[in-house]
C-alpha positions, 0 to 999 in steps of 0.5 A: 427039125425044119428042112427048108430055111430061106438062108443057110450059112455053112461056117461059123468063123469070121466069114460066116458069123458076121454075115448070119448076124446081120442077115438075122437083125434084118429079119431073115430066116437064117440057119447055120451049120457048123461041124465043130462043137461049141467049146466049154469056156467060162462065156458059154457056160454062163449062157446056160449051154451044158454039152461043151466039149473042151478046148485042148489043155490040160489032158485034153491037149492029147484027146481033144487037139487033133480033130482029123487030117486031110493030105494030097495023097489020100481021099477024104479025112482021117477023123481022130475025134469029131470034137477035136480043135483042129484039122491038119492039111498036107499039101504039095509044098504048103502045111496048113492048120484049120480049126473046128468050133463054133466061132470058127477060127476066133478060137486059135487066132491070136486076136490081132486085127489089122487092115490090109498092108495096103490101104487100097486093098478093095479099090480095082477089084470090081467096079462096085467095090472100093476101100471108101465103100468098105472102110465102114465094115472095117470099123463097124466089126473093130467096134463089135468085138471092142478091138483096141491097141495095147498101150504103155499103161496095160503092162503087159508082160514080155513086150518088145520094149521089156525082151528087146535083148539090149535094144537089138530087137525094135518096133520103131516105124512099126504100127501097133495092132488092134487086139480082140482082148479084154484087157484089165481096166486095172493092169495087173488084176483080172476082175469078171465082167458081164457084158450088156448080153448077160454074158460073164468073162474074164479080163485078161490075165496075160497067161492062157489065151493062146491058139489053145483057145481062152478058157476064160473068155479074155480073148473075143471069140465068135461063139459068145460075141456074135453068135449067141447074141445072134441066136437070141434074135432067131439063128438057129445053131446046127452044131456038129453038122458037117456039109458034105455036098450042095446040089443045085435043084432041077425042078422048081420048088414051090417055096423057091428052094433052089439048093439041097445041101447034104450034112452029115449030122455027128451027132446022130450019125445020120446023113441029112438034107437041108434046102435053101434059097440061098447057101452062103458058104463060110467053111473055111478056105479049104473047105469052102473050095474042097466042097465047092469041088466036090459038089461040082466034080464029083457030085456034079450038082454045080456049074461053071466055075472055071476058075476055081482052086485058082490063086491060092495063097498064104498070107506069108504063114511062117512058123518056127520055134525061137530057142532063146533060153530067156530069162524071162518066162516067156508064157506070160503075156499076149499070144502074140507080141510084136511086130518087131524087127532087128534094129536096122532093118528097113523091111515094110511089108514083112510082119514079125511076131514073137508067139508065146506057147501059152495053155501048157501049164496043165498039160502032163509032161516032165519038169524039165521040158515044162521049164524049157518051154516057158524059156523059149517061143515061136517066131510067126511071120506074114507078109504079102505073097503072090497067091501063086497056089493052086487047089484042085480035087483029082480022083477024090483026092483034094490037093493044095500045090503052093512053091514058096520060092515063087513068092518073094515074101519067104525070101524077106522073112528067111532075111529077117529071120537070120538078121535076129539070130545074129543080133541075138545070138539065139537060133530059129528052127523052121521046117521046110514047107511053110506052115499056115493058119491063113490060107485064102483064095481059091474062089476068089472075087472077079468081074466074071467068071473069066476072071474070078468065081464070085462077084462083088455080092459074094455070089457065085457066077453060074450058081445064082444064090450061092454065096462065098463070104470067106477067106475063099473069096478073097483076091489077094494076099492082105499082108496082114492078120486076114480076120478083119478083112474076112469079116468086112467081106463078109458084111459086104456079102450080107448087105448086098443079100440083104438090099436083094431081097428087100428090092421089089 
């Protein structure tokens, strides 16, 4: 196993997979480290892989649901199962859920791909970036993931048009988001297809493509749609390998290596080192920022970054149980149904969506509880918060501090939720501290280390050759599902690195 590589990518979600694909297509030598495993799905089995970890469904919900727990109260992490699906982090005023798989957050996301709520999101951030320059990346990712908006012809069960409480809920004036799922060509009939890479997947059956993963491959996840095709072109992937520290090499390496990345190989239970000329951090917002803090403050392997940990945001993340007691089986349909609002509401900044409780049919539980879950759902909301949170590391404890009272988006969400309850005669139960699966910021884009951590190339100020290509670099909450924006940023970082490598 080689211990030197031109480009090392840490993480395989939207920030890592897109960058790795573009770099390998440009002829670069690329190695990817991913702490999670390959998941047992129809597409991955069709590639011939055999060492696959189960999704957290059926009895595996109890054994493979939770990977690890982190908290601002203790150092390190409590690892329950290295092949588990999610990591839960509890901070001061905020709770965060992160996924752990080859394909990253694409297994837990609902397939929604959207541009930022502000069309000029990228304007004024950096002289080398603009809406026009970034738009091509949005279009390319949408095409790559074959995302499209749902239509009436798709006959999706439990759309708001069908379950709108006699007109008390409305979609008027709200955009129809793009969805990264394989819609059936013939509504009501899910068929198996084979894509251009020879990968098998099933069309969406509107039953089980939720936050617990998509066994059939109906939801377009990055493992089979981006990572696997890149591997056929030379990308090397080491799964179950968790980066622990990044150290800038002090002595000149004869092969031009600039960084030593220490990582834990969970397969062999060994600590290993890989040297790289360029390192692209895409471990997910929390783990990217935590790794930078640890590498700088604990291991003394990196320099500078005075703005590290600032401008943390939740993208208005909000989850609550919606006790609808519906006559319908609400587990049918897309993972997220919406956006919608109470009839007469004029709010444009907040998106409210119904989240189906899918993937539970094979989980052992009392029949009465299963029937109750089928008739109820979750409320999901998001919007542009003020990125008023912060992250730091103190005596080895990684901490996030966030106060939802400092972001008006949470007041708007509460207002919308109260209107929905009042209009429908239902109850919605939310925790006191927000829960987000969309953390961002902490290593933000800027023009210098006085106002950011990375430049327009994604390169970390004070640490040449080290890049951030995931949500940690986003300068502001997009106010809409962030996956597409993360992917566009990742493509930008990759293309700028390619241009640098190709320049004389």
